[in-house]
DOMARMI-912617 format. One record per atom (N, C-alpha, C, O, CB): residue in one letter; z, y, x. Coordinates in steps of 0.05 Angstrom, whole numbers, padded with zeros to 5 digits, always signed. Atoms other than C-alpha are relative to their C-alpha. Glycine has a CB too. Example, Ala and Ser with C-alpha at 12.3 -4.5 7.8 and 13.67 -1.06 7.14 Angstrom:
a+00000-00024+00018
a+00156-00090+00246
a+00000+00024+00018
a+00013+00024+00039
a+00025+00001-00020
s-00001-00024-00016
s+00143-00021+00273
s+00014+00022-00015
s+00018+00044-00005
s-00029+00009+00009
This chain:
x+00020-00018+00004
x+01750+01404+01121
x+00003+00029+00012
x-00011+00040+00029
x-00003+00000-00026
x-00011-00034-00006
x+01783+01474+01126
x-00005-00001+00035
x-00019+00015+00046
x+00043+00009-00011
x-00003-00004-00027
x+01797+01455+01200
x-00031+00002+00013
x-00037+00016+00032
x+00019-00024+00012
x+00031+00000-00016
x+01720+01440+01216
x-00014+00026-00004
x-00031+00033+00013
x-00021-00024-00012
x+00010-00022+00005
x+01703+01507+01181
x+00009+00023+00021
x-00005+00041+00031
x+00006+00005-00026
x-00012-00019-00018
x+01751+01545+01224
x-00015+00000+00030
x-00021+00021+00040
x+00032-00008+00003
x+00010+00010-00024
x+01721+01513+01290
x-00031+00006-00001
x-00041+00018+00018
x+00008-00030+00003
x+00028-00016+00005
x+01650+01528+01265
x-00005+00028+00002
x-00025+00040+00011
x-00008-00006-00024
x-00001-00024+00000
x+01671+01593+01254
x+00005+00016+00028
x-00007+00037+00034
x+00017+00005-00020
x-00002-00011-00030
x+01695+01611+01325
x-00021-00007+00016
x-00029+00009+00034
x+00024-00008+00013
x+00019+00007-00014
x+01644+01573+01352
x-00030+00019-00003
x-00047+00024+00014
x-00003-00028-00008
x+00025-00020+00005
x+01593+01618+01318
x+00008+00033+00009
x-00008+00050+00015
x-00007-00001-00035
x-00008-00026-00007
x+01630+01678+01334
x-00003+00004+00032
x-00013+00023+00044
x+00030+00005-00010
x+00002+00000-00030
x+01637+01659+01407
x-00029-00002+00014
x-00034+00009+00036
x+00015-00023+00010
x+00027-00001-00007
x+01561+01643+01413
x-00018+00031-00005
x-00037+00041+00007
x-00013-00025-00018
x+00020-00028+00007
x+01538+01712+01378
x+00017+00017+00020
x+00002+00032+00031
x-00001+00014-00038
x-00010-00026-00012
x+01586+01758+01418
x+00008-00009+00027
x+00013+00007+00045
x+00025+00015-00016
x-00013+00004-00028
x+01609+01716+01478
x+00025+00008+00004
x+00033+00010+00027
x-00014+00012+00021
x-00029-00008+00003
x+01677+01738+01461
x+00017-00011-00023
x+00007-00011-00045
x+00002+00027+00000
x-00017+00010+00021
x+01736+01709+01421
x+00024+00018-00002
x+00033+00026+00020
x+00009-00029+00004
x-00021-00021+00007
x+01791+01756+01391
x+00023-00016-00017
x+00016-00030-00036
x-00014+00024-00019
x-00017+00007+00019
x+01856+01735+01363
x+00020+00018-00012
x+00037+00027+00003
x+00011-00019+00009
x-00017-00020+00016
x+01892+01777+01321
x-00015+00033+00010
x-00003+00055+00012
x+00038-00005+00011
x+00019-00026-00005
x+01836+01832+01340
x-00027-00006-00005
x-00036-00028+00002
x+00001+00012+00029
x+00024+00005+00003
x+01769+01842+01317
x-00010+00019+00017
x-00031+00026+00007
x-00009+00001-00025
x+00011-00006-00018
x+01750+01877+01372
x+00006-00007+00031
x+00016+00011+00045
x-00001+00021-00005
x-00009+00007-00023
x+01760+01840+01436
x-00013+00007+00024
x-00037+00013+00025
x+00003-00024-00001
x+00010-00018-00032
x+01754+01864+01513
x-00008-00018+00011
x-00025-00011+00027
x+00021+00015+00021
x+00008+00024-00020
x+01742+01798+01543
x-00011-00022-00013
x-00019-00020-00036
x+00023-00011+00016
x+00014+00028+00007
x+01715+01725+01536
x+00024-00013-00024
x+00018-00027-00043
x-00003-00023+00034
x-00022+00002+00018
x+01784+01718+01501
x+00018+00021+00004
x+00029+00027+00025
x+00014-00024+00001
x-00025-00027+00000
x+01830+01776+01478
x+00022-00010-00017
x+00014-00014-00040
x-00012+00034-00015
x-00023+00006+00018
x+01899+01754+01447
x+00017+00025-00002
x+00027+00039+00016
x+00019-00025+00012
x-00016-00027+00004
x+01934+01810+01415
x+00026-00007-00015
x+00022-00017-00037
x-00017+00023-00017
x-00024+00004+00011
x+02011+01804+01395
x+00021+00017+00012
x+00023+00024+00036
x+00007-00026+00000
x-00023-00020-00010
x+02072+01847+01395
x+00029-00018-00003
x+00052-00010+00001
x+00001+00033-00021
x-00031+00017+00011
x+02123+01789+01372
x-00004-00031+00015
x+00015-00047+00012
x+00001-00007-00045
x+00001+00025-00013
x+02097+01725+01417
x-00018+00004+00022
x-00028+00025+00029
x-00008-00023-00018
x+00015-00002-00025
x+02060+01707+01477
x-00016-00029+00004
x-00013-00046-00013
x+00022+00007+00025
x+00018+00027-00008
x+02015+01649+01506
x+00017-00019+00018
x+00030-00014+00038
x-00029+00008+00018
x-00018+00027-00012
x+02048+01582+01525
x-00024-00012+00016
x-00043-00021+00002
x+00015-00024-00027
x+00014+00016-00016
x+02010+01551+01581
x+00010-00029+00000
x+00031-00035-00011
x+00001+00012+00026
x-00004+00027-00002
x+02010+01478+01594
x+00024-00006+00021
x+00023+00001+00045
x-00027-00015+00008
x-00026+00005-00016
x+02080+01454+01617
x+00003-00034+00009
x+00000-00051-00008
x+00028+00009-00020
x-00003+00030-00015
x+02090+01385+01663
x+00020+00008+00023
x+00025+00030+00033
x-00032-00016+00015
x-00022+00001-00019
x+02142+01363+01709
x-00017+00005+00028
x-00007+00019+00046
x+00018-00031-00002
x+00014-00003-00029
x+02090+01361+01767
x-00030+00005-00005
x-00043-00014-00013
x+00002-00028+00018
x+00029-00004+00005
x+02021+01389+01758
x-00019-00014+00026
x-00043-00018+00022
x-00007+00036-00003
x+00018+00009-00015
x+01995+01360+01822
x-00001-00027-00010
x-00014-00043+00004
x+00004+00004+00028
x+00006+00027+00010
x+01999+01297+01781
x-00024-00005-00016
x-00030-00028-00023
x+00020-00010-00015
x+00032-00003+00013
x+01930+01317+01746
x-00019-00016+00019
x-00023-00011+00043
x-00012+00034-00003
x+00020+00020-00012
x+01882+01266+01765
x-00026+00015+00009
x-00035+00009+00031
x-00008-00023-00021
x+00024-00015-00010
x+01822+01311+01772
x-00004+00030+00000
x-00025+00039-00009
x-00020-00009-00013
x-00007-00027+00004
x+01844+01382+01779
x-00025+00012+00003
x-00042+00002+00017
x+00022+00011+00017
x+00020-00015-00003
x+01794+01434+01771
x+00007+00029+00009
x+00029+00038+00002
x-00013+00000-00023
x-00004-00024-00018
x+01789+01501+01813
x+00007+00023-00024
x-00012+00031-00037
x-00030+00008+00021
x-00007-00026+00017
x+01826+01560+01767
x+00021-00010-00016
x+00031+00007-00030
x-00024+00015-00018
x-00013+00012+00015
x+01871+01509+01732
x+00031+00014+00004
x+00040+00015+00026
x-00004-00028+00006
x-00027-00013-00002
x+01942+01544+01717
x+00020-00020-00016
x+00012-00026-00038
x-00001+00032-00014
x-00021+00010+00018
x+02004+01506+01691
x+00027+00009+00009
x+00032+00021+00030
x-00001-00031-00003
x-00029-00009-00013
x+02081+01514+01692
x+00012-00026+00003
x+00011-00046-00012
x+00020+00020-00019
x-00015+00022-00009
x+02122+01469+01735
x+00021+00000-00007
x+00035+00019+00002
x+00002-00004+00022
x-00016+00003+00010
x+02175+01446+01697
x+00024-00003+00020
x+00046+00009+00018
x-00005-00016-00018
x-00018+00013-00021
x+02212+01414+01756
x+00012+00027+00019
x+00036+00029+00023
x-00020-00024+00020
x-00008-00020-00012
x+02214+01478+01797
x-00002+00026-00011
x-00003+00045+00005
x-00009+00000+00018
x-00001-00023+00020
x+02212+01530+01743
x-00018+00019+00011
x-00008+00039+00022
x+00028+00013-00004
x+00019-00020-00012
x+02150+01566+01766
x-00025-00007-00011
x-00029-00028-00023
x-00001-00001+00031
x+00030-00001+00006
x+02075+01580+01753
x-00017-00009+00024
x-00018+00005+00044
x-00009+00029-00008
x+00020+00014-00021
x+02025+01536+01796
x-00025-00001-00011
x-00032-00005-00034
x+00007-00028+00008
x+00027+00001+00010
x+01955+01540+01801
x-00019-00015+00026
x-00012-00019+00050
x-00010+00033-00008
x+00018+00013-00022
x+01895+01504+01836
x-00019+00013+00010
x-00036+00022-00005
x-00011-00021-00007
x+00022-00024-00018
x+01852+01544+01887
x-00027-00023+00005
x-00047-00015+00016
x+00018+00015+00041
x+00028+00015-00002
x+01798+01481+01886
x+00010-00022+00022
x-00001-00044+00019
x-00030+00021+00011
x-00006+00018-00023
x+01834+01443+01953
x+00034-00008-00005
x+00043-00030+00000
x-00005+00019+00033
x-00029+00010+00007
x+01909+01445+01930
x+00018+00019-00016
x+00012+00043-00019
x+00015-00007+00026
x-00015-00012+00020
x+01964+01467+01885
x+00015+00023+00014
x+00026+00018+00036
x+00020-00020-00013
x-00018-00019-00011
x+01998+01537+01901
x+00017+00007-00024
x+00016-00002-00047
x-00015+00025+00015
x-00020-00016+00012
x+02053+01580+01876
x-00010+00024-00010
x-00019+00040+00007
x+00020+00006+00017
x+00006-00030+00004
x+02035+01639+01834
x+00023+00021-00004
x+00024+00045+00000
x-00018+00001-00024
x-00030-00018+00010
x+02103+01664+01811
x+00023-00016+00012
x+00031-00037+00002
x+00007+00000-00039
x-00026+00015-00010
x+02162+01643+01855
x+00020+00003-00020
x+00018+00020-00037
x+00012+00012+00028
x-00022+00004+00011
x+02225+01623+01825
x+00021-00007+00013
x+00019-00017+00036
x-00002-00014-00016
x-00026-00001-00018
x+02297+01621+01845
x+00004-00027+00007
x+00016-00032+00028
x+00027+00010-00015
x-00003+00030-00009
x+02294+01545+01848
x-00019-00008+00020
x-00012-00025+00036
x-00004-00019-00021
x+00019+00011-00019
x+02230+01537+01887
x+00000+00020+00029
x-00001+00011+00051
x-00031-00002-00016
x-00003-00016-00031
x+02235+01601+01939
x+00015+00023-00012
x+00006+00040-00027
x-00031+00012+00018
x-00020-00023+00007
x+02293+01645+01928
x-00001+00021+00018
x-00001+00018+00043
x+00030-00010-00001
x+00001-00025-00010
x+02289+01717+01943
x+00027+00003+00017
x+00047+00005+00004
x-00003+00021-00023
x-00030+00002-00012
x+02347+01718+01998
x+00004+00027+00018
x+00026+00029+00030
x+00004-00031+00020
x-00004-00025-00010
x+02338+01787+02029
x+00014+00016-00010
x+00015+00013-00035
x-00018+00011+00003
x-00014-00018+00010
x+02385+01843+02019
x+00017+00018+00022
x+00014+00016+00046
x+00016-00014-00020
x-00018-00018-00013
x+02435+01894+02043
x+00025+00001-00015
x+00025+00003-00039
x-00012+00027+00004
x-00027-00004+00011
x+02511+01898+02032
x+00015+00019+00021
x+00018+00014+00045
x+00015-00030-00003
x-00019-00017-00015
x+02554+01954+02055
x+00025+00002-00010
x+00029+00008-00033
x-00009+00023+00002
x-00027-00001+00009
x+02628+01953+02056
x+00007+00032+00005
x+00001+00043+00026
x+00019-00022+00018
x-00005-00025-00011
x+02654+02024+02051
x+00034+00003+00002
x+00045+00021+00016
x-00015+00023-00019
x-00026+00003-00002
x+02728+02005+02041
x+00014-00023-00011
x-00002-00041-00018
x+00009+00019-00011
x-00011+00023+00012
x+02778+01953+02015
x+00026+00006-00009
x+00039+00025+00000
x-00002-00021+00017
x-00024-00007+00017
x+02838+01949+01972
x-00002+00007-00022
x-00025+00009-00031
x+00013+00015+00007
x-00001-00007+00026
x+02862+01970+01907
x-00007+00026-00005
x-00004+00041+00014
x+00023-00005-00010
x+00013-00029+00008
x+02832+02035+01874
x-00022+00001+00013
x-00038-00017+00014
x+00016+00027+00005
x+00019-00012-00015
x+02791+02075+01918
x-00001-00015+00029
x-00019-00012+00045
x+00007+00031+00001
x+00003+00015-00026
x+02808+02029+01977
x+00015+00022+00018
x+00026+00043+00013
x-00035-00008+00009
x-00006-00016-00025
x+02823+02049+02046
x-00018-00013+00025
x-00023-00037+00027
x+00035-00002+00007
x+00014+00007-00027
x+02784+02045+02114
x+00011-00011+00018
x+00033-00001+00021
x-00009+00018+00013
x-00020+00013-00024
x+02811+02003+02170
x-00002+00025+00022
x-00024+00034+00030
x-00014-00036+00014
x-00011-00027-00014
x+02845+02063+02215
x+00016-00006+00020
x+00032-00025+00016
x+00016+00019-00017
x-00022+00000-00017
x+02884+02067+02274
x+00007+00028+00020
x-00010+00044+00027
x-00006-00023+00017
x-00011-00021-00008
x+02926+02118+02309
x+00009-00002+00030
x+00020-00023+00034
x+00020+00006-00017
x-00009-00002-00021
x+02942+02134+02382
x-00003-00029+00018
x+00017-00038+00031
x+00027+00010-00005
x+00010+00025-00006
x+02909+02069+02406
x+00000-00006+00033
x-00022+00002+00042
x-00027-00001-00012
x-00002-00005-00027
x+02925+02058+02482
x-00025-00013+00012
x-00039-00030+00000
x+00027-00009+00012
x+00025+00007-00013
x+02871+02047+02531
x+00001-00033+00003
x+00024-00043+00001
x-00003+00017+00030
x+00008+00024+00000
x+02846+01975+02537
x+00015-00022-00018
x+00020-00045-00013
x+00000-00007+00027
x-00023+00015+00025
x+02889+01952+02475
x-00026-00014-00022
x-00039+00002-00035
x+00026+00032-00023
x+00021+00014+00017
x+02839+01906+02434
x+00008-00001-00031
x+00028-00015-00039
x-00004-00030+00011
x-00009-00002+00030
x+02844+01918+02359
x-00020-00016-00019
x-00043-00013-00010
x+00001+00033-00009
x+00012+00017+00016
x+02812+01872+02305
x-00010+00017-00028
x+00008+00029-00040
x+00021-00025-00006
x+00009-00012+00025
x+02771+01903+02242
x+00004-00022-00020
x-00008-00043-00018
x-00031+00011+00001
x-00006+00013+00017
x+02801+01873+02184
x+00001+00019-00031
x+00006+00043-00031
x+00024-00013+00010
x+00001-00016+00027
x+02796+01893+02105
x+00019-00014-00015
x+00023-00038-00014
x-00029+00003-00014
x-00020+00013+00019
x+02847+01888+02052
x-00024-00009-00022
x-00044+00004-00022
x+00026+00023-00012
x+00011+00001+00028
x+02815+01856+01983
x+00010+00012-00025
x+00033+00020-00028
x-00002-00024-00007
x+00031+00002+00001
x+02775+01867+01941
x-00012+00023+00015
x-00004+00046+00017
x-00012+00001-00029
x+00016-00024-00013
x+02722+01901+01980
x-00014+00014-00019
x-00024+00006-00040
x-00019-00008+00021
x+00020-00017+00019
x+02690+01962+01956
x-00023+00004+00019
x-00021+00011+00042
x+00012+00031-00013
x+00025-00005-00010
x+02616+01965+01966
x-00009+00029-00006
x+00001+00042-00024
x-00019-00019-00011
x+00019-00018+00006
x+02570+02022+01969
x-00018-00008-00027
x-00026-00031-00034
x-00017+00003+00026
x+00017+00009+00023
x+02531+02029+01905
x-00032-00005+00006
x-00041-00002+00028
x+00003+00023-00022
x+00027+00000-00004
x+02459+02017+01894
x-00013+00021-00002
x-00005+00039-00017
x-00010-00015-00014
x+00016+00016-00015
x+02408+02025+01922
x+00010-00008+00030
x-00007-00020+00044
x-00026+00013+00001
x-00002+00003-00021
x+02443+02020+01983
x+00016-00029+00006
x+00016-00038+00029
x+00009+00024+00007
x-00008+00024+00007
x+02479+01956+01963
x-00022-00013-00016
x-00027-00004-00038
x+00023+00002-00013
x+00026+00013+00018
x+02420+01913+01937
x-00002-00033+00009
x-00006-00040+00032
x-00035+00019+00010
x+00008+00026-00005
x+02414+01838+01931
x-00016-00010-00021
x-00005-00011-00043
x+00022-00016+00006
x+00021-00001+00020
x+02354+01821+01893
x+00010-00026-00018
x+00012-00023-00042
x-00031-00003+00015
x-00013+00024+00016
x+02381+01748+01871
x+00027-00003-00008
x+00037-00019-00023
x-00003-00020+00012
x-00034+00003+00008
x+02452+01762+01869
x+00010+00030-00004
x+00020+00045+00013
x+00021-00017+00026
x-00007-00033+00005
x+02465+01829+01835
x+00034+00004+00001
x+00047+00024+00001
x-00012+00012-00034
x-00031-00005+00003
x+02535+01817+01834
x+00015-00009+00027
x+00029-00029+00025
x+00013-00018-00026
x-00008+00010-00030
x+02557+01811+01914
x+00029+00002-00006
x+00043+00019-00017
x-00011+00021+00028
x-00029+00010-00002
x+02624+01773+01923
x+00010+00003+00025
x-00007+00008+00042
x+00004-00028-00006
x-00015-00006-00025
x+02674+01781+01980
x-00011-00023+00015
x-00017-00019+00039
x+00034+00002-00001
x+00005+00027-00015
x+02655+01705+01999
x-00033+00010+00016
x-00037+00003+00040
x-00002-00034-00027
x+00024-00006-00010
x+02583+01733+02014
x+00002+00010+00027
x-00014+00001+00043
x-00012+00016-00015
x+00003-00013-00026
x+02601+01777+02077
x+00028+00001+00015
x+00030+00013+00037
x-00011+00029-00003
x-00028-00002-00009
x+02675+01769+02089
x+00023-00019-00014
x+00027-00022-00038
x+00008+00028-00005
x-00021+00025+00002
x+02729+01715+02089
x+00017-00007+00020
x+00009-00012+00042
x-00013-00024-00004
x-00016+00008-00025
x+02787+01699+02128
x+00005+00019+00023
x+00014+00012+00045
x-00013-00022+00011
x-00006-00017-00015
x+02790+01763+02158
x-00025-00004+00021
x-00023+00007+00043
x+00029-00003+00008
x+00032+00001-00013
x+02714+01747+02188
x-00023+00003-00014
x-00027-00006-00036
x-00007-00023+00012
x+00027-00011+00015
x+02648+01774+02172
x-00017-00027+00001
x-00017-00044+00020
x-00018+00029+00019
x+00012+00024+00007
x+02605+01722+02142
x-00034+00007-00007
x-00041+00022-00025
x+00018-00014-00026
x+00025-00001+00009
x+02527+01714+02145
x-00008-00011-00031
x+00006-00024-00046
x-00015-00014+00021
x+00005+00016+00026
x+02487+01696+02084
x-00006-00030+00007
x-00009-00037+00030
x-00026+00013-00018
x-00002+00025-00005
x+02481+01625+02074
x-00024-00012-00005
x-00027-00029-00023
x+00018-00011-00013
x+00028+00010-00010
x+02410+01611+02098
x-00001-00008+00029
x+00002+00010+00046
x-00021+00022-00005
x+00011+00012-00030
x+02394+01572+02164
x-00017+00015+00011
x-00039+00018+00000
x-00015-00026+00000
x+00025-00010-00017
x+02359+01611+02215
x-00003+00030-00010
x-00017+00046+00003
x-00031-00018-00006
x+00006-00024+00011
x+02364+01674+02173
x+00009+00024+00023
x+00029+00018+00036
x+00015+00003-00030
x-00008-00016-00022
x+02370+01738+02222
x+00010+00023-00018
x-00003+00033-00036
x-00024+00008+00022
x-00019-00024+00007
x+02423+01793+02204
x+00007+00017+00017
x+00013+00012+00041
x+00022-00007-00009
x-00004-00026-00019
x+02432+01861+02227
x+00026+00010-00008
x+00031+00008-00032
x-00024+00026-00005
x-00028-00007+00008
x+02505+01888+02227
x+00001+00024+00009
x-00002+00022+00033
x+00022-00016+00008
x-00005-00021-00006
x+02516+01963+02232
x+00022+00009-00006
x+00030+00011-00029
x-00014+00012-00006
x-00020-00014+00001
x+02575+01996+02248
x+00011+00022-00002
x+00028+00021+00016
x+00006-00002+00010
x-00004-00028+00001
x+02594+02068+02234
x+00029+00007+00005
x+00042-00004-00012
x-00008+00010-00027
x-00024-00012-00005
x+02660+02098+02259
x+00000+00023+00002
x-00021+00034+00007
x+00012-00006+00018
x-00008-00027-00006
x+02694+02165+02263
x+00022+00003+00022
x+00040-00013+00021
x+00010+00012-00025
x-00022-00003-00020
x+02739+02184+02320
x+00006+00024+00008
x-00011+00042+00008
x-00003-00013+00023
x-00011-00021-00015
x+02781+02233+02352
x+00016-00006+00031
x+00028-00027+00035
x+00018+00014-00019
x-00011+00009-00024
x+02806+02238+02427
x+00007+00027+00012
x-00002+00049+00005
x-00021-00019+00018
x-00012-00021-00015
x+02845+02282+02475
x-00026+00016+00017
x-00045+00003+00025
x+00025-00014+00021
x+00013-00016-00010
x+02809+02344+02504
x+00000-00011+00037
x-00019-00011+00051
x+00013+00027-00009
x-00008+00003-00027
x+02846+02321+02575
x-00022-00022+00008
x-00027-00024+00033
x+00033-00009+00004
x+00014+00027-00009
x+02798+02259+02577
x-00026+00008+00006
x-00033+00024-00012
x-00001-00025-00024
x+00023-00010-00007
x+02729+02274+02609
x-00019-00014-00012
x-00035-00002-00026
x-00004+00002+00025
x+00019+00016+00018
x+02689+02215+02582
x+00016-00022-00007
x+00037-00027+00005
x-00027-00010+00012
x-00019+00021+00012
x+02711+02155+02540
x-00022-00019-00009
x-00042-00011-00022
x+00022+00012-00025
x+00013+00026+00010
x+02681+02084+02527
x+00011-00015-00020
x+00031-00028-00015
x-00003-00016+00019
x-00012+00014+00023
x+02693+02054+02460
x-00019-00024-00006
x-00040-00022-00018
x+00003+00018-00025
x+00023+00023-00002
x+02663+01985+02464
x+00009-00021-00029
x+00032-00028-00034
x+00003-00021+00037
x-00006+00013+00023
x+02656+01943+02396
x-00012-00031+00010
x-00032-00033+00024
x-00016+00016-00030
x+00004+00031-00005
x+02653+01862+02404
x-00004-00015-00028
x+00011-00013-00047
x+00027-00012+00016
x+00005+00020+00024
x+02626+01814+02352
x-00001-00027+00016
x-00016-00032+00036
x-00031+00008-00018
x-00004+00028-00013
x+02647+01742+02368
x+00007-00019-00015
x+00025-00015-00032
x+00019-00001+00019
x-00004+00021+00015
x+02644+01677+02340
x+00023-00020+00016
x+00019-00031+00037
x-00029-00013-00004
x-00023+00014-00017
x+02714+01642+02359
x-00003-00027+00004
x+00012-00038+00020
x+00025+00003-00010
x+00001+00026-00005
x+02689+01574+02351
x-00027-00012+00021
x-00027-00034+00033
x-00001-00012-00028
x+00019+00003-00018
x+02625+01578+02388
x-00005+00008+00020
x-00024+00002+00034
x-00015+00003-00004
x+00004-00021-00024
x+02638+01626+02436
x-00023+00021+00001
x-00022+00035+00020
x-00004-00016+00026
x+00016-00018-00002
x+02581+01669+02422
x+00012+00026-00002
x+00032+00030-00017
x-00019-00003-00017
x-00015-00032-00008
x+02599+01746+02443
x-00022+00020+00003
x-00041+00015+00017
x+00020+00001+00032
x+00021-00017-00003
x+02558+01803+02437
x+00015+00022+00002
x+00033+00024-00015
x-00020+00001-00020
x-00019-00025-00003
x+02591+01871+02460
x-00025+00023+00006
x-00045+00020+00020
x+00027-00003+00030
x+00015-00026-00007
x+02561+01944+02457
x+00019+00019-00001
x+00037+00019-00018
x-00023+00007-00018
x-00018-00024-00007
x+02594+02006+02481
x-00018+00024-00004
x-00042+00029+00001
x+00013-00002+00033
x+00009-00029+00004
x+02588+02075+02462
x+00014+00018+00014
x+00039+00018+00014
x+00002+00009-00026
x-00014-00022-00017
x+02602+02134+02507
x+00003+00026-00013
x-00017+00038-00021
x-00014+00004+00026
x-00005-00026+00008
x+02633+02196+02485
x+00001+00022+00021
x+00019+00020+00038
x+00023-00001-00013
x+00003-00019-00025
x+02614+02257+02531
x+00022+00014-00001
x+00035+00014-00022
x-00025+00020+00002
x-00020-00018-00008
x+02664+02303+02560
x+00006+00017-00028
x+00026+00017-00042
x-00011+00017+00025
x+00000-00030+00013
x+02650+02362+02517
x+00007-00012-00034
x+00008+00005-00051
x-00037+00022+00006
x-00007+00006+00023
x+02667+02320+02452
x+00024-00009-00003
x+00033-00026+00012
x-00014-00013-00010
x-00027+00011+00000
x+02733+02312+02423
x-00001-00016-00028
x+00020-00027-00035
x+00025+00026+00002
x+00003+00011+00026
x+02710+02282+02355
x-00026-00003-00008
x-00043+00013+00000
x+00012+00015-00019
x+00028+00006+00005
x+02648+02251+02326
x-00001-00024-00015
x+00019-00032-00027
x-00017-00003+00026
x+00005+00024+00019
x+02614+02189+02293
x-00015-00014+00026
x-00027-00001+00043
x-00020+00006-00035
x+00016+00015-00018
x+02585+02132+02337
x-00009-00023-00020
x+00001-00026-00042
x+00017-00011+00027
x+00012+00016+00017
x+02542+02077+02311
x-00009-00026+00016
x-00021-00024+00037
x-00022+00015-00013
x+00004+00022-00019
x+02534+02005+02335
x-00014-00023-00017
x-00005-00027-00040
x+00030-00009+00014
x+00013+00019+00012
x+02484+01949+02315
x+00001-00021+00019
x+00000-00018+00044
x-00027+00008-00009
x+00001+00028-00008
x+02487+01875+02327
x-00017-00017-00016
x-00017-00012-00040
x+00025-00011+00000
x+00010+00016+00013
x+02443+01818+02308
x+00009-00031+00003
x+00017-00042+00024
x-00023+00006+00003
x-00005+00028+00002
x+02456+01750+02290
x-00018-00017-00011
x-00034-00005-00026
x+00022-00005-00012
x+00011+00017+00011
x+02422+01688+02269
x+00015-00024-00010
x+00027-00039+00005
x-00018-00006+00014
x-00021+00021+00012
x+02457+01641+02218
x-00005-00028+00009
x-00027-00037+00004
x-00001+00000-00030
x+00003+00030-00002
x+02466+01567+02240
x+00026-00013-00004
x+00046-00001-00012
x-00012-00009+00028
x-00023+00020+00007
x+02514+01509+02236
x+00031+00014+00014
x+00051+00013+00001
x-00008-00036+00015
x-00018-00009-00008
x+02563+01544+02282
x+00014+00024-00011
x+00038+00029-00007
x-00006+00001+00020
x-00016-00028+00011
x+02575+01610+02244
x+00001-00003-00028
x+00015+00012-00041
x-00015+00031+00007
x-00005+00003+00034
x+02565+01584+02168
x+00019-00015-00006
x+00019-00036+00006
x-00021-00011-00016
x-00022+00015+00008
x+02623+01558+02137
x-00012-00024-00019
x-00035-00023-00026
x+00022+00020-00015
x+00007+00025+00014
x+02617+01491+02098
x-00006+00008-00027
x+00005+00028-00035
x+00022-00020-00001
x+00013+00023-00010
x+02580+01464+02065
x-00027-00003+00017
x-00040-00023+00021
x-00003-00014-00020
x+00024+00002-00016
x+02525+01486+02106
x+00010-00003+00032
x-00005-00017+00046
x-00018+00028-00004
x-00005+00007-00024
x+02556+01484+02170
x+00030+00005+00008
x+00044+00015-00010
x-00018+00012+00017
x-00030+00004-00009
x+02629+01481+02212
x+00013+00024+00008
x+00035+00024+00019
x+00002-00018+00023
x-00008-00026-00017
x+02631+01559+02229
x+00024+00009-00024
x+00031-00003-00045
x-00031+00028+00007
x-00016-00018+00019
x+02681+01610+02198
x-00009+00029-00001
x+00004+00046-00013
x+00029+00000+00007
x+00005-00031-00003
x+02643+01678+02215
x+00004+00010+00021
x+00008-00003+00041
x+00014+00015-00015
x-00001-00014-00028
x+02646+01727+02263
x+00027+00019-00003
x+00034+00028-00025
x-00032+00020+00006
x-00021-00016-00008
x+02708+01766+02292
x-00012+00030+00010
x-00028+00030+00028
x+00016-00016+00024
x+00005-00022-00006
x+02698+01842+02297
x+00025+00018+00014
x+00046+00025+00003
x-00011+00008-00023
x-00026-00015-00008
x+02740+01880+02346
x-00010+00024+00016
x-00035+00026+00018
x+00022-00020+00019
x+00005-00021-00017
x+02741+01943+02390
x+00021+00003+00028
x+00042-00009+00031
x+00001+00026-00019
x-00022-00010-00022
x+02776+01970+02451
x-00015+00022+00017
x-00039+00023+00022
x+00011-00028+00022
x+00011-00026-00012
x+02771+02036+02488
x+00012+00001+00029
x+00035-00007+00035
x+00008+00028-00018
x-00016-00004-00029
x+02778+02053+02562
x+00021+00015+00003
x+00038+00012+00021
x-00016+00010+00019
x-00021-00021-00004
x+02819+02110+02549
x+00016+00004-00026
x+00004-00002-00046
x-00013+00027+00010
x-00011-00005+00027
x+02872+02128+02495
x-00016+00011-00024
x-00033+00027-00018
x+00021+00017+00003
x+00019-00009+00026
x+02840+02141+02426
x+00024+00010-00021
x+00041-00004-00032
x-00020-00030-00015
x-00014-00013+00022
x+02873+02191+02383
x+00001-00012-00029
x+00022-00020-00039
x-00011+00025-00002
x+00001+00013+00026
x+02848+02165+02316
x-00031-00015+00005
x-00049-00008+00020
x+00002+00025-00029
x+00031+00011+00004
x+02788+02119+02300
x+00006-00015-00029
x+00026-00028-00036
x-00012-00026+00029
x+00004+00019+00028
x+02770+02092+02230
x-00027-00013-00003
x-00046-00007+00011
x+00002+00018-00026
x+00030+00010+00001
x+02713+02050+02207
x-00015+00013-00028
x-00007+00011-00051
x-00001-00036-00002
x+00015-00013+00027
x+02665+02086+02160
x-00011-00020-00017
x-00010-00021-00041
x-00024+00020+00007
x+00014+00021+00019
x+02630+02028+02139
x-00009-00022+00022
x-00013-00019+00046
x-00029+00015-00019
x+00014+00024-00012
x+02604+01956+02157
x-00018-00014-00015
x-00011-00030-00032
x+00017-00019+00007
x+00023+00008+00015
x+02532+01942+02134
x-00010-00025+00011
x-00013-00030+00036
x-00021+00021+00001
x+00016+00028-00015
x+02500+01872+02141
x-00029+00000-00017
x-00030+00000-00042
x+00020-00036-00006
x+00027+00000+00010
x+02424+01873+02132
x-00008-00025+00004
x-00007-00035+00027
x-00019+00018+00013
x+00012+00024-00005
x+02394+01805+02117
x-00026+00001-00006
x-00034+00012-00027
x+00012-00019-00013
x+00030+00000-00001
x+02321+01794+02129
x-00011-00028-00018
x+00003-00049-00018
x-00011+00001+00036
x+00018+00020+00020
x+02274+01747+02082
x-00001-00024+00023
x-00010-00021+00045
x-00037+00012-00010
x+00007+00027-00013
x+02276+01675+02111
x-00007-00023-00025
x+00007-00034-00042
x+00028-00010+00022
x+00006+00024+00011
x+02230+01626+02084
x+00002-00023+00001
x-00008-00037-00016
x-00013-00002-00002
C-alpha cells in the first residue's frame, strides 16, 4: 500500500509540474537528481546490442568493453571510450639522458671523418618531465616502450606513425670550411634505412642541429609478440673530424592510431 501511495504521489507531482526532483524540491529539469554522496547507475549488460527492440536515445553500460553505449536510432555507438575498447595510444616520450643519478648524455670527442658511431644509452633512461613527456594511457613510461637492446622501439600499435626528433650539440675546428653530420635511422632486420644530413656552415664552430625521422610500426620493426623486429639503430657519421658531439635528447612522438 505504501508503494502505491509513493507512485501515485510521483505521478501527481509529474503531472502538475512536468518535473520530478529527487533530493530536491526545486527540480531544474524533467528529472533532477541531487546527491553529494552517490550517483546514478544506468542499466548494465554484457552486450547492449542484444536488446530486441532498441529505442533511439537508449543508454546502457557495456560490461564487456567497460564503456557507455547509446542507440542513435540505427545502430549502437560508443559514448565514452574505455581502455579496453579504444585505447588512447598517442603520446610523447623524450629521453634526456641515461644512467644512474642525473645520468649522462651520449657523447664523443675527436671523432675522425667517416667514422660511424651508434647512439646508445645506459639504463635507466632519464625522461623529460611532464608535460613534455606525456602518455595519456601509460603515465609511467618504461624503458621497454622506447628503448631496448640498444635499439629504439616504436609504440606497440601496428600501423601507428611515429616521428623521432634528435637534437645534438657539436663543436668543430675552425680550419674546416664546412662540414656534414649525417644521422641514420635503420632497421637491421628489414633493411629500412633513412638518412638526414645537417650541414654546418664555415662560420660556425659550435651549435645545435635538429634531425627528424618518420617511421610506421609494422611486423618488421615491432618486437614479439606483435612482430619479429627489434627496433631501430640510430647512428651518425661526419664528413670531417668532429671535435665534440653530444646527444641533447631523443624524442619519440606517437600519433593516435584508431
